[in-house]
N, C-alpha and C positions, 0 to 999 in steps of 0.2 A: 079432215076435220075431226073425225071421230077419235083419232089418236090424240090430238091436242086436247080434246075435251076429257079424255081418259086421264092424261097426265095432270091436267088442272084438278080433276076430281081427286087423284091420288094425293097431290100436295095439300088440298083442302082437308083431306082425312088426317094427314100426318102432322099438320101445323099445330094442333093442340098438344100433341105428344111432344113435339120439338120444344114447345114453350114451357113444358113442365120443369119443375125444380130439379137440380141435379140429384142423383141417387145418393143415399147415405154413404155408400162406399167412396164416392167421389169426394164427398164432404170430409170424410175421415182422412183421405189421402192428402187433401189440401191442408188440413190442420196439422197432419204429421210433417208435411214439408215446411210449413211455417214454423213449427217448433224446432226442426233441425236447423233452419236458417238463423233463428234467434239464438239457439245454443251455440252455433258456430260463431256468430257475432260476438257473443260473450266470451268465447274461448279465445278469440283473437285480440280482444281488448283488455282482458283482465291482467293487471300488473301490480295489484296492491300487495299481495303476499302469496307465498307458496301454498298456504293453507286455503286461501280463497281460490287460488288457481286449481287446486286439486278438487275442490267442490264443483268448480265449473266443468272440469273434465268428467266427473261422474255424471253431471247433468247432461253433458254432450253425448256420452255413451248411451244413456237412457233414451235420448232423443234420436239415436241412430246415426250420429256423426261417425264417419269412417275412422278407423285406426290410423290411416294415412294422414288424414287432416289433423287428427289429435297430435300425432308425432310432429308435424310441421308447426303446430301451435306451441307445443312444448319447446321446440327449438327457438322460435321467436321470443318466447317468454324469457329464456335464459340469455339470449343475445342482447335483448333490451336491458337486462339487469347486469350485463357484463360478467356473467358467471361462467367463465371458461371451464372451470372444473366440472360443472354440471353438464356442459355441452360435451366435453370429452367423455363423460360417463355414459352418454347416449350412443357412443359409437357402435356397440354391438347391435343395437336396434336399427340403426341406419344401414349397417352392412347387411342385416337380414332383409331389410325392406327394399334395398337398392334395386334388385331385379324384379321385385314384385310391384313396383311403382305403377299406379294407374292414373293417368292424367285426369280422367273424369272424377276421380276421388279426391284430387288435390284441392286444398283451400287457397293456396297462394301462387302456385306455379302455372305459367301459361305454356311452357314447353318442357320437355323431358330434360334437356341439357341444364336448365336452371336447377332442377332437382339433383342431378348428378353433381353439379358444382357444389351444392350444399353438402352432399356426402363427402366430397373431397375436403371441404372447409372443416367439417367435423373431424376428419382424419388429421388435418393440419393442426387443429386445436389440440387433439390428443397428443400429437408429437411435441407440440410446444409445452404442454404440461409435463412431459417426460424428459424435456431438455434435449430432444432429438432435432437438432437444427436442420440436418440434411432432409429428414422425413418431412419436417414443416415446409421447407422450401419446395420440395417436390409436390406435395399435395396442394399448397396454396397457389403455386404456378398453374397446376392443372385446373383448379377452381376458376382462376382468372380466364384461362383459355376457353373453358366451357361456357362461362357466363360473365362477360365483361360488364354487363349492366349492373351486377351485384358488387362492383368494385368497392363501393362505399362501405359495404358490410365486411369485406375482407381486409381492408386497409388497416383498421386499428390493431389487428393481431400482428401484422408486419411491423407497424410502428412500435408496438410493445416489445417485440423481440429485439429490434435494432436498438431501442433505448436501453433495454436491460444490458445488452452487450456493451454499449458505450459507458454505462454507469459503473461497470466493473473496474475501470481504470481511473475513476474520479475519486478524489479525496478532498473534503472540505477543509480549508485552512482556518482552524479556530483562532489563529493569531490575527486574522484580518479584522479590521474595524470598519464600521458602517455608521452613517449619520442617523441619529435618532429623529424620528418624524416630528416630535413635539418641540425639541430644543435645538436640534442640529449638532449636538455634541456627539463625539465619536464613542461608539459602543463596541467593545471587542467581544467577539463570539465566545472566546475562552472564558470570560468572566460570567457569561450567561449559562455556561456548561458546568460551572462549579457545583459539585454535589448532585449532578444530574446524570442519568444513564443514557440518555439519547436526546435528540433535538428534532422538533417538528418545524419545518420551514413552510410557511404559508405564503404563497405568491398571489397578490391581489391587485386590484385597481378600483378606485371609486367610480371610474367611467365604464365599468362593466356591470351590466344589470344583473348578471348571474352572480358576480361577487357580492353586490349589494344584497341580493335575495338570500345568499348563503351565509351572510354574517351572523345571524342569530344561531344557526347550527354550529358555526365555527366557534362562537362564544362558549356554547355548552361543551363542545369537544375540548376546547382550550382549558377550561376550568377543570374538567375531569383529568386530562392528561397532566396538567400542572401538579395536581394532587398526587399523581402516580409517579412523580419524579422525572417528568419529561419537560425539557426546556421548550418554550414556545416563542417562535420568531416570525413575525409577519413582514414580508419584504415587498415594498412598493417599488415599481420600476422608476428609474430616474426620469424626471420630466420637467415640465415648465412650472413656474411658481403657481399658476392656476391649478395644476394638478395637485400640488402639495396642499393648497388651501382647501380643496375639495376633500382630500384624504383626511386632513386634520379635523374637518367638520364631521365627517362620518365616524371617525374614531372616537370623537368626543362623547358620542352617545354610549360608549362602552367604558367610560372612565370609572376607575375604582374597582373594576373586575379583574380577575387573574387571567388576562388574555395575553400575558407575555410582553415581549418587546415589539415595538413597531418601528422598523428601520427602513432606510431608503437604500436600494441597491446602488452599487458604485457603477460608474460608467466604464472605467478601465478594468477593474478587477471584479467583473460582474458575476455574482454567484448564480443568478438566473441563467446567464449564458452558458456557464459551465454545466448547469443541469439541463440545458436544452429546453428551457421553459418557453413554450410558444402559445399556449392557451391559458386563460385565466378564468376562474381560480385554478391553482395547482398546488399540490402538496408533495413534500419530500421528507422522509424520515432518515436522519443521519445518526449512525452509531457513534460510540464514544471515540472510535479510531478515525472518524471522518469519512468512513465508507457509507455508501448509499444503500439503505435497506429497502427503500420504496421511493418511487418517483412517478407521479401520475395524477389522475383526476381524483378530487376528494370523494367522489361517489363510488370509486372502485371498491369492490368488495374486499380486495386484498388489504 
């Protein structure tokens, strides 16, 4: 009984101490942790501009975010902005960090293989920028092997390479004619190219929300390029009368502006099929010889 009473007495003595407020040191540690977490959140979400992102990086370093996490955030920033050249330029940093990787310092990876897969992806991107097809295939294959879950991130680079290779043998036939969206009369591409140094082909559909949202930006681009000697042609996929009615209504809002020709792609001699257009909107730049200078998403930095 005496032991029990002694224990109870000890707890009674300690209770006021246990209920005291945390020490200043503990408060400071909690505040520092909260500041690091906030800085890391900003680091992973900032996409407005490189200037804004660099400011966030500086704040993250000041808050004590690890260089490993900052490197990962920089990688995601350039991936989301489709800046392959910037990703390739980071290769020396990734190679230096490859064997120093600490899972506990990572901001986005749950297993080491995911990190190693990204290192391979950066090497693949570097090979792609240098035109090293064999090197690209080697590193991108290893990236898939290490982390199949990141396939969605790896696939665009593969599609880009295969599309570029396919476009080398494509030549646009400027003698081909396509129906005008407003009148249905035939318009020959050669006539649109007179006095022009290149042609921008804009593939779109009124039933694509992304196309509808991007039309104001396209209008500004079209006016600027038209003034710079570029022929502008918007190609609508062949479809039902209802699709044509919707397209005419959408185009009517841009009447009177230098947005170029609005044509309907052919079913048999489809220019969209030749260019392997699968997602809308899409753009292609065609040289005066009919060769393809660019084919891809309108937001691509190229």
